[in-house]
N, C-alpha and C positions, 0 to 999 in steps of 0.2 A: 161853492158858496153856500153850502147847506146850513152852516152855522148862522149866517146872516139871516136867513129866512126864519130861523127859530126865535130870533130876538125881536123885541119891540123897538123899531125905529132907531137903531144905533147910528145911522148915517143920515145927515141932512141932504145928501145927494152925491152922486158919482156919475160922471158922464164923459164922453169923448167928443172932440170936435176938430175940425180942420181950421188951422190958424194960418192966415195969409202970410205971416212973416216966416213961416217954416217951409222948407222944401216940400214939394208935392207928396212925397211918400210918408211924411211924418204926421203924427197926430198929437194933440195935447189932451191930457187927462186932467180934469178939474174935479175937486171933491171938497166937501165940508163934512165935519163930523162933530157932534155935540161933545163938550168937554167931559161929560160923564162916561163917555165910551172910548176916550183916547187911551193909547198905550195898551190896547187889548188885541191888536192884530186885525181889527175889523177893516181898516183902510187898506192894509196890505192885501187882505183876502179879496176885497172888492175890486181893487185895481187889477189884481191878477185875473179875476173873472172878466173884467172889461177887456183886458189885453187878449185873453183867450177868445172871447167873442169876436173881437175885431179881426183876428187872424182867421178864424173859422167861418165867418159869416159875411164879411164885407169885401173880400178879395184883396185885402191888405197883405203885402208881401214883406218878407224879412229884408 
């Protein structure tokens, strides 16, 4: 995610949460990105980072 850190606020937010409607092992990722930064791969990069963090730091299993 190093490219995201070098930019000024490309994303309005990216987070993960537990959703009651999903089976216990699933997570939902929510995000918003400003229209000026769409189609540049920032959301893909941020979501990949969130997924990596979840697997490495929260005990989430495949």
